[in-house]
C-alpha positions as CSV (number, residue, x, y, z in Angstrom):
1,M,48.2,155.1,103.3
2,M,48.5,155.6,107.0
3,G,45.7,157.3,108.9
4,R,46.2,161.0,109.4
5,T,48.1,160.7,112.6
6,Y,50.0,163.9,112.1
7,E,47.1,166.4,112.1
8,G,48.2,169.9,112.6
9,L,51.9,169.0,112.2
10,N,53.5,171.0,109.4
11,C,56.3,168.5,108.6
12,S,57.4,167.1,105.3
13,A,58.9,164.0,106.9
14,A,55.5,163.3,108.6
15,R,53.7,163.8,105.3
16,A,56.2,161.4,103.5
17,L,55.5,158.8,106.2
18,E,51.8,159.0,105.4
19,V,52.7,157.8,101.8
20,V,55.5,155.3,102.4
21,G,55.6,154.7,106.1
22,E,53.4,151.5,106.3
23,R,55.0,148.1,106.8
24,W,56.2,146.7,103.4
25,S,56.0,150.0,101.6
26,L,59.7,150.8,101.4
27,V,60.6,147.2,100.8
28,I,58.2,147.1,97.8
29,I,59.7,150.4,96.5
30,R,63.2,149.0,97.0
31,E,62.4,146.0,94.8
32,A,60.9,148.2,92.1
33,I,63.9,150.6,92.1
34,F,66.9,148.2,92.5
35,S,65.6,144.9,91.2
36,R,63.3,146.4,88.6
37,V,60.3,144.4,89.8
38,T,57.1,145.6,88.2
39,R,54.6,142.7,88.3
40,F,52.3,141.8,91.2
41,N,53.3,138.1,91.2
42,D,57.0,138.9,91.2
43,F,56.7,141.3,94.2
44,Q,54.7,138.6,96.0
45,R,57.2,135.8,95.2
46,R,60.3,137.8,96.0
47,L,58.9,139.3,99.3
48,G,56.4,136.8,100.6
49,V,54.0,139.6,101.4
50,A,50.3,138.7,101.7
51,S,48.4,139.4,98.5
52,N,45.8,141.7,100.2
53,I,48.6,143.8,101.7
54,L,50.5,144.0,98.5
55,K,47.4,145.0,96.5
56,N,46.7,147.7,99.1
57,R,50.2,149.1,99.0
58,L,50.4,149.1,95.2
59,D,47.0,150.8,94.9
60,N,48.2,153.4,97.4
61,F,51.4,154.0,95.4
62,V,49.3,154.5,92.3
63,A,47.0,156.9,94.1
64,A,50.0,158.8,95.5
65,G,51.6,159.0,92.1
66,L,54.6,156.8,93.0
67,M,53.7,154.2,90.4
68,E,51.4,153.9,87.4
69,P,49.7,150.7,86.2
70,R,50.5,149.7,82.6
71,P,49.2,146.7,80.7
72,Y,52.0,144.2,80.0
73,S,50.2,141.8,77.8
74,Q,47.7,142.4,75.0
75,S,45.9,139.1,75.6
76,E,45.7,139.4,79.4
77,R,43.9,141.9,81.6
78,T,46.9,142.2,83.9
79,H,49.3,145.1,84.3
80,E,52.6,146.0,85.8
81,Y,53.4,148.7,88.3
82,V,56.0,151.1,86.9
83,L,57.7,153.7,89.0
84,T,57.2,157.4,88.2
85,D,59.8,160.0,88.7
86,K,58.2,160.6,92.1
87,G,58.7,157.0,93.0
88,R,62.3,156.8,91.7
89,D,63.1,159.8,93.8
90,L,62.9,157.6,96.9
91,R,66.2,156.0,95.8
92,P,68.4,158.2,98.1
93,V,66.1,157.6,101.0
94,L,66.5,153.8,100.6
95,V,70.3,154.1,100.3
96,A,70.4,156.2,103.4
97,L,68.0,154.0,105.4
98,T,70.0,150.9,104.3
99,G,73.2,152.5,105.4
100,W,71.8,153.3,108.8
101,G,70.5,149.7,109.1
102,D,73.8,148.3,108.0
103,R,75.5,150.2,110.8
104,W,73.1,149.9,113.6
105,V,70.9,146.8,113.2
106,A,72.9,144.3,111.0
107,P,75.7,143.1,113.3
108,E,76.5,140.3,110.8
109,G,77.2,142.8,108.1
110,P,75.2,144.3,105.2
111,P,73.0,141.8,103.4
112,V,73.1,144.0,100.2
113,I,75.7,146.5,99.1
114,Y,74.6,149.1,96.6
115,T,77.3,149.3,93.9
116,H,78.0,151.7,91.0
117,S,77.7,149.6,87.9
118,E,80.3,151.7,86.0
119,C,83.3,151.4,88.4
120,G,82.2,148.9,91.1
121,G,82.4,151.5,94.0
122,D,80.0,151.4,96.8
123,I,77.1,153.8,96.8
124,T,76.4,155.9,99.9
125,Q,74.2,158.8,100.7
126,V,75.7,162.0,102.1
127,S,74.4,165.3,103.3
128,Q,76.1,168.0,101.3
129,C,75.8,171.8,101.3
130,T,74.5,173.2,98.0
131,K,76.6,176.4,98.4
132,C,80.1,175.2,99.4
133,Q,79.7,171.4,98.6
134,E,81.0,170.5,102.0
135,E,79.7,167.2,103.4
136,H,77.8,167.5,106.8
137,R,77.0,164.7,109.2
138,D,76.4,166.2,112.6
139,L,75.4,169.4,114.5
140,D,76.5,171.6,111.6
141,I,73.0,171.3,110.2
142,V,70.4,173.7,111.5
143,T,66.9,174.5,110.3
144,R,65.3,177.7,109.1
145,P,61.7,178.3,108.0
146,G,61.0,177.4,104.4
147,P,58.3,178.7,102.0
148,G,55.8,176.2,103.4
149,A,56.3,177.2,107.0
150,T,53.1,179.2,107.3
151,R,49.8,177.8,106.3
């Protein structure tokens, strides 16, 4: 995990970055969610990440409750890294971040398109009001203090 560089900042986004903001973190989570990769060697082979960095990230994910290690062979002492509900809940974050990247930093076009397996439609992430169901994308969004605003 990142060092506590957000001391005194009461911000959920900053806290989330402390868990998944290091280089390789979201790419590893992406592989686990969308490619269903669970084994250390498979992560390393698919991503080309150094083994010490991969081990560190996976250990941090386990400590943060995003993944849990499970044995995948009775005869071996190796295990796989299985996403928890907390880890799988990063799916919309990855879809939104990918959409931003496709628009602003992938001039040749998206390298991957998330697709609904049932109908073949493209998957996007939207900001939607829980009361009226209207989609919001701009300055219609304001903030108000939440229950964690005072500590």
